[in-house]
C-alpha positions as a Python dict, from the first residue, in 0.01 Angstrom:
ca = {
    (1, 'M'): (0, 0, 0),
    (2, 'L'): (342, 153, 80),
    (3, 'T'): (620, -98, 152),
    (4, 'P'): (911, -37, 393),
    (5, 'K'): (1127, 22, 86),
    (6, 'D'): (879, 286, -38),
    (7, 'L'): (891, 464, 296),
    (8, 'E'): (1269, 472, 282),
    (9, 'R'): (1255, 613, -72),
    (10, 'F'): (1057, 916, 46),
    (11, 'G'): (1239, 960, 375),
    (12, 'L'): (942, 842, 580),
    (13, 'S'): (954, 652, 908),
    (14, 'D'): (579, 576, 912),
    (15, 'V'): (295, 558, 661),
    (16, 'P'): (158, 913, 622),
    (17, 'F'): (-197, 1036, 569),
    (18, 'T'): (-359, 777, 794),
    (19, 'K'): (-645, 835, 1039),
    (20, 'D'): (-435, 719, 1334),
    (21, 'L'): (-311, 1051, 1471),
    (22, 'A'): (-214, 1145, 1823),
    (23, 'P'): (-380, 1467, 1949),
    (24, 'D'): (-41, 1643, 1954),
    (25, 'D'): (-8, 1572, 1581),
    (26, 'F'): (-335, 1738, 1477),
    (27, 'W'): (-282, 2005, 1213),
    (28, 'L'): (-525, 2290, 1263),
    (29, 'T'): (-600, 2597, 1057),
    (30, 'N'): (-721, 2910, 1234),
    (31, 'H'): (-1071, 2813, 1121),
    (32, 'R'): (-1052, 2471, 1285),
    (33, 'Q'): (-888, 2599, 1601),
    (34, 'G'): (-1165, 2856, 1619),
    (35, 'A'): (-1424, 2580, 1586),
    (36, 'I'): (-1260, 2383, 1868),
    (37, 'D'): (-1248, 2691, 2090),
    (38, 'R'): (-1617, 2764, 2026),
    (39, 'V'): (-1725, 2409, 2112),
    (40, 'V'): (-1512, 2403, 2427),
    (41, 'S'): (-1643, 2743, 2539),
    (42, 'A'): (-2001, 2631, 2477),
    (43, 'V'): (-1959, 2317, 2686),
    (44, 'Q'): (-1792, 2512, 2965),
    (45, 'A'): (-2094, 2743, 2958),
    (46, 'R'): (-2320, 2433, 2973),
    (47, 'Q'): (-2462, 2497, 2629),
    (48, 'S'): (-2541, 2251, 2351),
    (49, 'V'): (-2371, 2251, 2011),
    (50, 'L'): (-2454, 2176, 1649),
    (51, 'L'): (-2140, 2090, 1449),
    (52, 'C'): (-2193, 2048, 1074),
    (53, 'G'): (-1971, 1998, 772),
    (54, 'D'): (-1939, 1802, 451),
    (55, 'P'): (-1802, 1445, 465),
    (56, 'G'): (-1429, 1429, 536),
    (57, 'V'): (-1371, 1791, 643),
    (58, 'G'): (-1247, 1693, 990),
    (59, 'K'): (-1550, 1692, 1223),
    (60, 'T'): (-1425, 1389, 1416),
    (61, 'C'): (-1078, 1543, 1445),
    (62, 'V'): (-1233, 1856, 1594),
    (63, 'M'): (-1426, 1649, 1847),
    (64, 'R'): (-1112, 1456, 1944),
    (65, 'A'): (-939, 1789, 2007),
    (66, 'V'): (-1237, 1906, 2214),
    (67, 'R'): (-1214, 1589, 2425),
    (68, 'E'): (-846, 1661, 2492),
    (69, 'A'): (-919, 2025, 2581),
    (70, 'L'): (-1187, 1953, 2842),
    (71, 'P'): (-1050, 1878, 3190),
    (72, 'P'): (-1155, 1520, 3278),
    (73, 'A'): (-1214, 1610, 3641),
    (74, 'G'): (-1513, 1831, 3562),
    (75, 'Y'): (-1663, 1674, 3249),
    (76, 'R'): (-1790, 1330, 3151),
    (77, 'L'): (-1792, 1292, 2772),
    (78, 'T'): (-1994, 1006, 2626),
    (79, 'Y'): (-1962, 932, 2254),
    (80, 'C'): (-2239, 759, 2057),
    (81, 'H'): (-2153, 660, 1701),
    (82, 'N'): (-2455, 445, 1613),
    (83, 'V'): (-2754, 674, 1600),
    (84, 'T'): (-2949, 478, 1337),
    (85, 'L'): (-3166, 328, 1609),
    (86, 'G'): (-3520, 374, 1730),
    (87, 'R'): (-3571, 568, 2052),
    (88, 'R'): (-3566, 269, 2289),
    (89, 'D'): (-3252, 114, 2138),
    (90, 'F'): (-3086, 455, 2125),
    (91, 'Y'): (-3137, 503, 2498),
    (92, 'R'): (-3030, 144, 2559),
    (93, 'Q'): (-2701, 219, 2380),
    (94, 'L'): (-2663, 536, 2585),
    (95, 'T'): (-2716, 354, 2915),
    (96, 'V'): (-2453, 96, 2819),
    (97, 'A'): (-2208, 373, 2723),
    (98, 'L'): (-2271, 533, 3063),
    (99, 'G'): (-2211, 204, 3243),
    (100, 'L'): (-2571, 174, 3360),
    (101, 'N'): (-2794, -131, 3366),
    (102, 'A'): (-3010, -153, 3055),
    (103, 'K'): (-3383, -148, 3123),
    (104, 'A'): (-3673, -307, 2939),
    (105, 'T'): (-3874, -8, 2825),
    (106, 'A'): (-3793, 325, 2665),
    (107, 'A'): (-3941, 508, 2966),
    (108, 'A'): (-3722, 313, 3211),
    (109, 'L'): (-3411, 373, 2998),
    (110, 'F'): (-3485, 744, 2977),
    (111, 'H'): (-3537, 759, 3353),
    (112, 'A'): (-3203, 583, 3413),
    (113, 'V'): (-3017, 832, 3193),
    (114, 'S'): (-3194, 1133, 3346),
    (115, 'T'): (-3121, 1013, 3700),
    (116, 'H'): (-2756, 959, 3612),
    (117, 'V'): (-2727, 1312, 3470),
    (118, 'T'): (-2881, 1458, 3785),
    (119, 'E'): (-2641, 1262, 4008),
    (120, 'L'): (-2343, 1383, 3807),
    (121, 'G'): (-2465, 1739, 3857),
    (122, 'R'): (-2462, 1690, 4233),
    (123, 'E'): (-2101, 1571, 4200),
    (124, 'R'): (-2017, 1888, 4002),
    (125, 'I'): (-1946, 1683, 3691),
    (126, 'H'): (-2098, 1812, 3369),
    (127, 'P'): (-2204, 1534, 3128),
    (128, 'V'): (-2154, 1585, 2755),
    (129, 'F'): (-2328, 1356, 2506),
    (130, 'V'): (-2173, 1352, 2157),
    (131, 'L'): (-2397, 1205, 1887),
    (132, 'D'): (-2196, 1147, 1570),
    (133, 'E'): (-2359, 1113, 1226),
    (134, 'A'): (-2659, 1283, 1384),
    (135, 'H'): (-2815, 1352, 1043),
    (136, 'L'): (-2909, 980, 1052),
    (137, 'L'): (-3107, 1009, 1376),
    (138, 'H'): (-3455, 858, 1360),
    (139, 'Q'): (-3729, 1115, 1381),
    (140, 'D'): (-3877, 955, 1692),
    (141, 'T'): (-3541, 1004, 1865),
    (142, 'L'): (-3521, 1366, 1748),
    (143, 'D'): (-3873, 1418, 1879),
    (144, 'H'): (-3754, 1317, 2225),
    (145, 'L'): (-3402, 1459, 2258),
    (146, 'H'): (-3510, 1802, 2376),
    (147, 'I'): (-3690, 1636, 2670),
    (148, 'L'): (-3361, 1477, 2774),
    (149, 'M'): (-3221, 1829, 2816),
    (150, 'N'): (-3495, 1947, 3055),
    (151, 'Y'): (-3401, 1943, 3423),
    (152, 'E'): (-3568, 2117, 3716),
    (153, 'W'): (-3842, 2268, 3498),
    (154, 'D'): (-3589, 2354, 3225),
    (155, 'R'): (-3414, 2586, 3473),
    (156, 'K'): (-3074, 2418, 3497),
    (157, 'P'): (-2860, 2310, 3198),
    (158, 'L'): (-2726, 1990, 3353),
    (159, 'L'): (-2638, 1834, 3017),
    (160, 'S'): (-2459, 1947, 2701),
    (161, 'L'): (-2560, 1775, 2380),
    (162, 'I'): (-2327, 1790, 2078),
    (163, 'L'): (-2487, 1688, 1750),
    (164, 'V'): (-2229, 1620, 1478),
    (165, 'G'): (-2339, 1561, 1120),
    (166, 'L'): (-2365, 1659, 757),
    (167, 'P'): (-2522, 1992, 651),
    (168, 'E'): (-2862, 1828, 607),
    (169, 'L'): (-2875, 1790, 986),
    (170, 'D'): (-2929, 2165, 1016),
    (171, 'D'): (-3203, 2141, 752),
    (172, 'R'): (-3377, 1868, 952),
    (173, 'L'): (-3354, 2061, 1277),
    (174, 'S'): (-3491, 2372, 1105),
    (175, 'M'): (-3817, 2191, 1036),
    (176, 'R'): (-4109, 2309, 1246),
    (177, 'R'): (-4138, 1967, 1408),
    (178, 'N'): (-3784, 1992, 1548),
    (179, 'R'): (-3775, 2360, 1640),
    (180, 'S'): (-3775, 2289, 2017),
    (181, 'L'): (-3450, 2093, 1985),
    (182, 'H'): (-3305, 2339, 1733),
    (183, 'S'): (-3360, 2632, 1966),
    (184, 'R'): (-3159, 2454, 2236),
    (185, 'M'): (-2853, 2419, 2009),
    (186, 'T'): (-2730, 2762, 2112),
    (187, 'T'): (-2386, 2725, 1950),
    (188, 'R'): (-2376, 2631, 1583),
    (189, 'V'): (-2044, 2561, 1414),
    (190, 'W'): (-1979, 2491, 1046),
    (191, 'L'): (-1654, 2339, 920),
    (192, 'D'): (-1532, 2441, 575),
    (193, 'P'): (-1291, 2256, 344),
    (194, 'L'): (-927, 2368, 328),
    (195, 'G'): (-841, 2673, 122),
    (196, 'A'): (-586, 2654, -160),
    (197, 'N'): (-317, 2805, 65),
    (198, 'D'): (-387, 2557, 343),
    (199, 'T'): (-344, 2234, 146),
    (200, 'P'): (37, 2261, 93),
    (201, 'A'): (86, 2329, 465),
    (202, 'Y'): (-142, 2037, 554),
    (203, 'I'): (46, 1795, 328),
    (204, 'A'): (382, 1912, 466),
    (205, 'A'): (257, 1868, 824),
    (206, 'R'): (128, 1515, 759),
    (207, 'L'): (463, 1419, 599),
    (208, 'A'): (655, 1569, 893),
    (209, 'T'): (442, 1368, 1137),
    (210, 'A'): (549, 1057, 943),
    (211, 'G'): (917, 1151, 980),
    (212, 'C'): (982, 1330, 649),
    (213, 'D'): (1158, 1668, 641),
    (214, 'R'): (1208, 1716, 266),
    (215, 'E'): (1000, 1798, -39),
    (216, 'V'): (806, 1495, -160),
    (217, 'F'): (525, 1649, -369),
    (218, 'A'): (589, 1883, -660),
    (219, 'R'): (407, 2216, -640),
    (220, 'D'): (181, 2148, -938),
    (221, 'A'): (102, 1804, -794),
    (222, 'I'): (-18, 1966, -470),
    (223, 'G'): (-229, 2210, -668),
    (224, 'L'): (-395, 1920, -848),
    (225, 'V'): (-452, 1736, -519),
    (226, 'H'): (-630, 2041, -379),
    (227, 'E'): (-840, 2087, -692),
    (228, 'A'): (-940, 1722, -720),
    (229, 'G'): (-989, 1682, -344),
    (230, 'R'): (-1187, 2007, -316),
    (231, 'G'): (-1005, 2086, 7),
    (232, 'V'): (-1161, 1785, 182),
    (233, 'L'): (-909, 1627, 422),
    (234, 'R'): (-1019, 1269, 363),
    (235, 'D'): (-991, 1306, -16),
    (236, 'I'): (-655, 1482, 10),
    (237, 'D'): (-520, 1200, 226),
    (238, 'R'): (-639, 934, -17),
    (239, 'L'): (-499, 1107, -327),
    (240, 'C'): (-166, 1171, -159),
    (241, 'L'): (-130, 807, -59),
    (242, 'L'): (-215, 696, -413),
    (243, 'G'): (29, 951, -553),
    (244, 'L'): (309, 816, -334),
    (245, 'H'): (225, 463, -447),
    (246, 'H'): (244, 553, -818),
    (247, 'A'): (565, 754, -776),
    (248, 'A'): (725, 458, -598),
    (249, 'R'): (615, 219, -874),
    (250, 'A'): (775, 456, -1126),
    (251, 'D'): (1100, 453, -923),
    (252, 'R'): (1073, 827, -847),
    (253, 'T'): (1151, 1013, -526),
    (254, 'L'): (919, 1306, -605),
    (255, 'V'): (544, 1282, -655),
    (256, 'E'): (463, 1476, -970),
    (257, 'R'): (149, 1586, -1147),
    (258, 'D'): (125, 1276, -1367),
    (259, 'H'): (128, 1053, -1058),
    (260, 'I'): (-165, 1246, -912),
    (261, 'L'): (-349, 1226, -1245),
    (262, 'T'): (-313, 847, -1231),
    (263, 'A'): (-430, 853, -868),
    (264, 'I'): (-739, 1052, -967),
    (265, 'H'): (-814, 802, -1242),
    (266, 'D'): (-777, 512, -999),
    (267, 'D'): (-1000, 690, -751),
    (268, 'D'): (-1267, 748, -1017),
    (269, 'V'): (-1255, 382, -1124),
    (270, 'E'): (-1293, 263, -764),
    (271, 'G'): (-1578, 505, -708),
    (272, 'A'): (-1759, 385, -1018),
    (273, 'A'): (-1711, 22, -915),
    (274, 'E'): (-1869, 93, -577),
}
């Protein structure tokens, strides 16, 4: 969307507001740093975690920061992004992610994963399974997950499970049918959208990461971005990129309120078309 000439116009060396961020470039509020610290502390204590938040608030960013914070020598983190599978295929995916040979039946797959977890424990390596978009988990998989966490008569926590999902995940786990799994999620973390005072700092940080050290967005434009984006990082990123595009097309070096209004209109039209 932004051409090399556009980047030069705004004093940018790279396209800003993209998902491709190095861990050192993460911008974290006290709330998000606190969430990271809680997840890391829970895993170090061999606990399991429920991490919930609305779409686009930065759950994946938090988990990337957690991965960087855990020492690789003592932890084996396995990430599963496709949880919309039945129980057998879910465990098949997990065995592949762990580098194990896939088996034919759900029972054999479960046994392979359980044996692997036990062996890691003997090697003093703590396995961590991260299930993203966990609100989409099939009920038959939810019915079985708490069994995966039982080792040596439920005496030793050899595995940490991190369930990441939308707020309805907590509602699902609160159901009587899932209470055994819910009770094992001893640390529960909720991510909130950015506050009005956080959004200007976030935008400035993302611009700085892209090589810009000057004002690019007018103050009232930032206020409108926060209001329209509701403090959701993904929506803020999208509106800012659109705002830069419209300012460049208007031959301006400052993104102003009218450019964001046009971006909001474009965003609404695209949303309606979808």
